[in-house]
N, C-alpha and C positions, 0 to 999 in steps of 0.2 A: 384542700388542703391551703386556707388563704395565705399561708406565709408563702408554701410556693410557687403561689399562683402569681405572686406581687415579686417576686425575685424571678422567675421566668422572666415577666414583664417588663422589668427593668432590667434586667442582663440586655436581655434585643434591643432594647432603646436605647443603651450606651453602646451595645455593637455598632448604632447608626452614627452616634454619636463620633463613634473613630473611625468610621469610613469616609467622615469629612474632614481628616486631621488638615486638607490644604488650604482650607478654609483662609489660616491667619497664622502664618507660619510665623510671623516675626512677633508673636505675642506671647508672653509664658503665663502661666498658671502657677498658685504658688505653689512649692518644691513639698511632696509629699515626705514622708521619714521610711525613707529607701537605706540611706548612709547618714545613721548620726550618733549623736555623742547620748548616752543615758548617764544621769545624775544619780536617780534615786537608789539602783540597785545595789551600788557599792559604797554610796556616800561622796565619791568622788568622781569625776568625770572618765567614763569609759566607753571605748566604741559600742556601736550596737550588735557587732557581730561577736562580740565577746561576752555578752550577756545572756547565763544559761536562765534566767526568773523572764517570764509573759512578763511584756511590757509594752504599752503605746505611747506614744511621742505623740502631741498637738503642737505643733510649734503656731506663734503668729500670724507668721501667714493665713495657715488653716482655719484660725479664731476669727480674722477678718474675712475672710472671704463668705461667712455665712453671714454677717452683720446681725448676730443673734444680741439678746439684751445682759443674758447670764453663763453664766460656766455651766448652768444645769443644762442648758440647751446642745450646749459644745458634748458633753459625756454621753447623751443619747445612743453616738453612736459607737461606742467604746466596747470590742468583745468581752461580753462576759460580766456587764453590767448593765443591771435594769434599776430604770430611775421609776419613782412616783411621786407623786402630787397629787395633794387632797385640795383639788380646786385647781383656779387659774394663775395667774401671776401672782404672787406673793404669799401664795398658802406652804403648809410645810412641805418641804419635797426634801426626803430624802434617798439614795443610794444602795443597791445591794450588789457586793461581787463576788460570784461565785459561788451563789445559795446562802454568805453568812446573811447576819444581821445588820440594819445601816447602822447599830452602835457600832460594829466589830470592822469597819475601813476606817482608817486614822488620817484623817486631813490637817496636812502641812500649808500654810503660805508664808513663803520666804522660809522654810524651817520651823515655824514657829506651832506649836500643836493648838487647832481649835477646835477640836471636840470638847461639848462643854461639860464639865466635874460632874452635876449634878444628873445631865440626862441623857449625856453617852456622844450620841449620834448629832454630828452634824446636819443644819440646816442650809440647804442650798439657795433658798426662798432670796436671800438678798444678796449673795455674792456676785458683780457685777462680773462683764467680760473683760472691760475697758483694761488697758494696759498692763494682760497680759503676757510674757513672752513666750510662754510652756507650760502644758498640762502632762506630768506624767503620771501614769497609771500602772503602778503594781498591781498584779494579779498575784495572790498567795499567801500565807501566813509568811510575816514581814517581823516577825518580835524580834529575831536575832539583832538587826537593827537598828529598830524603833521602838520597841518595848509592846506597851499597853494600846490596846484599840488595833494594833495590826494584825487583828489575829484572821483577816480574810484578804486586807489586801490594802495599799497606799494610795492616795491622790494628793499628788504632791503639785503644788502653784508657785509659781514664779513672775516675782513683777520684771517689767521691763528694764532694759540699761538706757542709759543717756547714750545716744550716739553722738559723733565729732560734727563740731559748728553748735546750733541752734536750728528747733525747727518746733513744728507742732503740727495738729490735728483739732479737727471737731465734726461735731455730726447733730444732727435735729432729724428726728421724722417723726412721724402720724400715723394711729392707722382710724378704721373701724372693724372690732368695735373699739370705743374711746380711747385712747392710751396716745402716751406721748414719750418722747425719749431726747434727752441732749446732754451729749459727752462731748470732754476739752480736756486735751491733752499737750503738754508743753515737754518739750526737751532738751536738752545739749552736754555738751561735755570736749574735752581737750585733754593733753596731757597729761594731766594734775588728776584730774576726776570727773564726774560727769551726774546727772540728773536727770531723774522724767518725774510729772506732777499729771495727773488727770483728776478728772472728776465729773458723776453722772446723776442726770437725775431720769429718774426712772417712775410711771404714772400709769395707773391701768381703770377704767369705769367701765368694766363692759361683760361680766358675767357674775350669777349667782353660784357660790362654792355649791350649796347643795343643788341636787341635780334635782332640772324642772320636772322631770319626773314624778318625782317624791315630793313636788311642792315649793322646789325654790323657786322664788322670782324675783327677789331683792335681790341690788347692783352691790356686789361688794368692791369696795373701792380697796385699792393699792397703791402707798406711797414710796418711795424707796430714793435716800441720797447717799451715795459713797463717795469717795474721795482713795486716792492713793498715792506713795513718791516711793523716790527710792534715789536716795542719793548714795554717790559711791569714789574714795580716795583712792590713784595709786599708790601704793606702798613703796619702798626701793627694792629692790631683788625681786621682782616680777610679786611684789605682794598686792593686796586687795585689802579693801575698810570698805563695807555697806551698813547703810541703816536703810530700815523699811516701815516703812507705814500703810497700812490699810484698814479704811475704818466704813462702816455704816450706820444708817439711821432709818429704819423702815416703820410703817403703820400699816395693817392691814384691818380688815374688815371681816368677820370671822363668821360661820354659822354654825347650829347646833344640832340638838336632836330633838325628838318628839318619838317618844318609845324607844326602837332602835334605829329609826330610820332617819336620816339627817333631815334636817328643816331650817325654814331664817329664821336667822335673830338679827332681826334690826339694827342691833346698840352694841352689840358684841367687836371687839377690838383687841390686837395683840399688838402690843410693840416692841420690836427687838431692836437694840445698839448693839455693837459690837468692835472693836478696835484690836489690830494686832501690830506688834512694835516689835521689831527683830535689831537684834547688830551683829554682825559677823566680822572676823578678821582671818585671813588667811595670808601666812610668811611661809615662804619658805625659809629652813633654819641652814641647811646646808645642800647638798648635792642630791641628798638621799633623803630627806627630812620634810613633812612638810607638814606646818603648824597650824591647826585651824582652832579659833575659839569661837563660839556663840553665845548668845540671850535671846530669851523673847519673855514677853509677856503677853498673851489675850484675854480683856476682859469682855464679858457679854451679860446685858440685861435686860432679862425677857418681861414683861409684863401684860397682865391683861386686866379689861375692864369691861366692866358689865352690870348696868345701875337697875336692871331687873332681876336680876340673881346673886346671892353671894358666892354661887361655886364658880364664874367665871372671873374673879376676882383673883390677883395673884403678882405677887413681883419674886423671880427667880435671879441671883447674883451670883456670876460664876468667874474664876478668875486660874488661869495656867499661868505659872513662872517657870521656867527652863532655863537651864545654863548648863554648857557642857564643852571637852574639849577632846577633840579627835586628832592623834598623830598618823599621818600616812609614809609608809616606810618601804624603802625597796634597798634592802642589806645587801641582796647579790642580785642577778640579773633573772629575769625571770617573775621573779614574789615581786608582791608588793604586802604586807603587812599593815593594818589597820587597826588601832587600838585605841579605846573611847569610853570615855566616863559623863556619864550627864547625874544632873540632876535636878527634880521638879516635885513642884509645891501645888497642889490642888488645892483650891476654896471653892464653897459651895454654900449659898445661903436661899433657904424656901421661908420669905420673911413666914413669921408664927409658927412653924414650923423647924428645923433646923437649921444649924449656922457651924459648919463642921470643912476639917481640912483633912489632908493626907500627904506624904511625902514618899518618894519612892526615889532613889538610888540606882544605880546603874553602872555595871561595867560591861564592856564588848571586846570581842576582836575579831579580824576576820580574814584571812588570806585567799590572796587570790595568786594560783600557780599556773603560769604554762610551760609546761613537762615535753612541749613538743609545739613549732609553730600553728596547728592545727585544730589545738585542744589547749582550754583554759578551764579550769577547775576554781570554785571559791569553799571556803569552809568556815562556819563561824559560831560562835558561841556568845550570849547573853546571861548576865544574871540580874536581874530587878529584885529588890528588896523591898517592902511596900511595908510602911507605917503599921497597916490593919493587918492584914495576914501574912506577913512575913515572905520569903526568898521565892522568886522561880523560874528557873533556869530554861528558857530554849535553846535549841538551834538550828543552822540551816547550811544548806550545799545545794551549791549548783554545776552544772557542765554544762559545755558550747563546743561544739566538735563541727569543723568545718571538712566535710568528707573529700578528702586528695581527687582532686583533677574532676570533680563534680563543682555545679553550683548549689549543692545543698547541706545543710548544716541542721546537726541534732541538738537540741538542749533541752535541759529537763531540772527539776529541782526538788527539793524536800525539807521541810520544814514544821516546824512546831510554832504555836503563836499562843497570845494569851490576851486576854483583856479584863480588868480589875473592873471590881463592882464598882458601879458610880455612887457615889453620896450619897443618891437616893435609894440605890438598893439596902446603903449601907444605915440610911439613917433615919427615911424619912417614917412618921408616927403611922403606927399600924399597920406597916408592910417591912420597913427597913430592918433586916439581920446582920449583925455586927461583926458575924461568926460564918461568915461569907466568905468561901473561895472563891476566885478566879476563873471564870470562863477559857477552855482551853482548848485550839484544835491542833489537827494533822493533816498537812495537806501535801501532794505530788504532785505533780505533772511533770508529762515527756511531749516533745512533738518536733518536728520538720518542718525544715521553711526551704523552700526551693527558690531560687535566684534565676531569672531567664528575660535574656534580649538585652546584655549588660547588665542585667540590676532593673530595668524599667519596668518591670515586672516582679513582684515577690508575694509569695504563697505560703502561708502558713497553719500547719493543723496541727492543734495541740489537744491532747485529752489531760482531764485534770481529776482528782477526788479529794474531799475535803469531808472529813471525820471532825465533828463538835461536841464536846465533852462538858459535864457541870455546868450545864446552862442554865441562867437566874429565867424561875418564874414563881409564880405564885405557889406555895403550896398550903391546899385548903386542910392538909391535917395540924398545923402549926397554925395558921394564918399568917403566915409571916412569907417573906420571899428565901427560896432555898436553892441549891443547886441541883436540880431536879430531873431536866429534861437532859437529849440526846439528840443530836442531827445529824443529818451526811450529805451531803450533795457529790454528785459526779456528772461529769460529760465530754462534750469535745467542742472547740472553738477553730471555725476557721475563719481567717482574713483572708485579704489577697487585696495588692493595689498594684496599680497599671497605668503606669507613667505613657500614656497612650501616644504622642508628639508633644511638640514645645505649648499646644494651645488647650491641649487638652488630656485629666487625670480623673481616674474611676478607681474607687476603694470599696469592698465588700465586706461583709462578715454575716457569720450565719453560727451561733450557739447552740446545745444543745443541751438543758440542765433538767437532770431528775433529780429532786430533793425527797428528804425523807422525815418528817418527826418521830424518830423511834420509837415515842412511847403509842403514840394514835396507828400509824403506818401511813399517814395522809402526807399529802405535798405540805410545803412548808409556803406560807403565805406572801402572794406579790412576785413570785420567782415562775416565770412561765416556762415553759418547757421549752417552747419553739422563741425564737428570737433570730430579726434579722434584716440587718440594715444596707444600705446602698448611698452613696453617695459619688457626682461626678460634680469638675468642675471644669469649665471648656471654653475657649473666648473663637467663638462662632466668626467676627468681624474683627478689626484693630480697635475698636472703640468701646466693644460691649464684652461684657464678662459675666456670665452665669454659674450658679452652682445648682443642684438637685439633691435632697437629701429625702431617705424613705427610709422608715421605718416600721417592722410588722409582729405583731406580739400574737402568741398564742398560746393555748390551755394553761391556765392560771386559776388559781383559786385566790376569795379575800380570807383574809383573820377568821372569817364565821365558817369557814368550809364553804362557802357555795361559790359555784362556778362564775368568772366573770367572762364578758363579751371577749373573743379577741377583736385586734384591730389595725388598720394600716392608715400610717399619716404618710405625706407628702408637701414638703416647700420646697419654695424655690424662691431663689435669689438671683436681680438681675440690674448689673448698675451699665450706666454708661461713662466714658471719658468725656464730659467738654472739652476738657486740656488736663493742661499737668497737675492741676491743683483742686478742681471740682468736680465731684463723680455725686451725681442723684442716681438713687436709686428705688428698687420696687420688693419688698416681700411678702410672701404669699404663705402663710404658713396653714396646714392642715387643707392643702386644694382638695382634697376628694369630697371635702366637710362633714368627716368621719363623728359621728356620735360613741362616744366612747369615753371610758371610767380610768385611770390608776388607779384609785379607790373606790371601791363599790360607794356608791350614796354620793360622789361627790363630782362634779361637771369638770369636764377637759374643754378649753376654747376651738370653736368649731372654726367654718372658713374665715380668715383673716387677713385682710390685705392694709401694707406697709407701706408707705411711700416715704422716703427721705432724701437727703443731699450729705455728702460727705465733702469735707474741705481740707486741705493738707498745705503746707507754706515750710 
């Protein structure tokens, strides 16, 4: 098995790295998440060891080590998550969590919902990795706290806060195939407040989206400009107000089809623009009551252009507006009660087809209880009222138990989730059905986490199952969308992190996922049965730091039921510190030059060599 072979080979290689820890004990790699605060699991800060949900936190140091351009590349190593991109950089890019559809993962940027109202699934192709403080990936149904779309999981992305004083950084890189990246960031702060502002430009000119084996030859270009900002103001009594803004504008050449096979289309392009803006105020009212108020808006415009055919010309506009209030109460010792209300307005327009909107009013409550020091329990419920289909209740419970006199912790969760029909599902001419119900899921997981060597080593094994029902698909009887599909996914996630010494850290994961479309008995498309990842960060000498990332995927089918090839991908980054301010680096992607596809018929980049320099002040 290719996955097993790669995992054994990589584990042996990293063991050699561990044996050389004496190389440079005075240098430090970025901390892994062995002891971390988690925000998304309860919607307030909570120590990692108290969280019963399956969650992975990626911090700014881990993101910066990889030197990647997009969040999509960072997510490739998350257990239980699969990435699917239809070609090279700039091509449509979706993620699947624990067997769920790409539209069943809620994506938040600084608390703002960015799943488009018309299509449902967030496209990660244009989301730059610059100026991001942390990414939290919650696995399993999370609708009790987040409502619609959180049926399989939540990806929460947070922009950096400014640091004390004033400073900044910049980097520029170029590579073969032809590509360029430039970023700049400035930040500052004092006792009154802080700021952080960044900008990124990316250009790629190296790959035909249509696989060359089916006739693809024309290179499809991609350009993307993005910017982000965070302004913070410190209120009296430990209060805080934040304004955030993140936007992008990208243009991609795309390919089409000849019959059922992808093929070059020399004149077809897509343009995508999006802006997410949010405001949040957190203010302690008393020593047992913390009040939060939030508001956000996400605007997205997707335009297709093709002078050769009418079918590739379209304009789709989306807008999400949301506002909410949450009170975190500690009425008695060992209890935290969160009560909240949210309002959301979803607007979608497909020019020449429909222009519609929907409102959602939601109330929710969550209690965290520590009956004894070693045990943390949560229980929550939510009611969403949708202007189209009515009310939908959801619930969720979690438990975390630290086994006394050991370094082991048991954790588990059970809950329900739902996804409201998209506006296209409801109203698109010739397909939409205004009588649709939401898609629903029930999910469970249970696991054990063991820490060793004073928490320098952390290993987690989690078993999970998700049952999906009322899935929306085309009904050949009515010739409209209908709630007619059911599916399930079950499996095991194994992850580990080993902080070998001050200058070496290794992380690894293996995910086994068994999925089934209950109508056909076939596996779900693009969900691999086996997925293995490994990452190592180490500094062999004082001025050189390196990271190695490996991903192996095996046993998957595409949407037409055909088997897809297994693949292995290895990436390597090495950086040299000229001084405290200048850091040239080299990044090699797909070191083994694997010829692979994440979507059948669409190319993925081969061996890619990139050189750059990073500077800070």
